[in-house]
C-alpha positions, 0 to 999 in steps of 0.5 A: 450802622448806616440807616436807610430811608425813603422820603415820600413827597418832593415838593417844597419842604423835602429839599429842607427836610433832605438837608438836615438828614445830610447833616447827621451821621449815620444815615442816608436817603436811598429813595424819593417817591413823588407822583411827578417824576421831575420833582423827585428826579430833581430831589434825587439831583441835590441829595447826590451833591452830599452822599455817595450815591444818588436816590433812585427815584420812583412815581409809586409808593408800592413799588418803593416799598416793595423794592428797597430795604430800609429802615426807616421813611420820612413823609413829606405829602399833603395830609390826605395822604399821610394815613396811608403811607403811614399805614403802609410803612408799619405794616413792612416794620419801618419807622415812621416821621411824618409832616404835621398836620398828623392827620385830616381828623382826629379819629384818622390821627388816632387810627395813625398812632394805634396802627404803628403802635400795634405794629410796633413801630416808632412813630413820630410826627415833625414838629419842630418849632418847640425845638428851636432855640430861642423858643427852648431858650425862652423855656428854660427861662419860664422854668427858672422863674426869671420872669416870676410865674406867668399868668398871662401870654400872648402868641401872635403870628402875622406873615405876608410870607407867599405861602400859596405861592410856594405850597399851592395846595394849601389854598385849596384846604377846607380848613387852612390856618389852624391846619398850616400854622395853628398846629405850630402855635398851639403846640408851642403853647402846650411846650412853653405853658402845659396842657390846656384845660379849655379851649376857644377859638374864633376863625374868620375868612379875610379872603373871602370877606375881600371878595377874593375866593382863591383861599378856600378855608379860614385864614385868621385864627383867634384862639383863647387857651387856659392852662 
């Protein structure tokens, strides 16, 4: 049996998601949807190099849902569109995987979970740091008490990767660093050390302090967790 899926969003990360799916047996991408037709067409051409037929291209999500026979969908769009697309898929009985961050607010995220539960469909959030080999090896070492019982840890992430060049929409987020990187870091911390009992966070907006207003949201965060 081959599972048929559609990709929503053909931006920067979509080509990596597509390549990962194409490494798996038993799945095939049959459709790609993006508001910019050229982006969807480019990703469809990439898909065609590794599967029998090129995915169909759409610019309207409802049209894709009403046309294609699907088993699940992979949502790789901006965070504000996740809820609507997740609900559209759930209402059609389709399993859903969506990019992080799951939703713009806790209330919206909880609503998405409830909607999928009521529809009886699987709902996954793509958060891949905890699945990376180095982190899993580290977790194995921690669980084996190879360094004893940890009582303090620091996870530090600092990068000059040109994130705004590849994903310009990030510069317009009201909340930036915790939305984009914080979801990775905090989930990795939970994976390694367990659920937090308390949390304190201090944020800064360095770009604004340097009189560079191109980045709207906070760009530095220091988070203290007690597990």
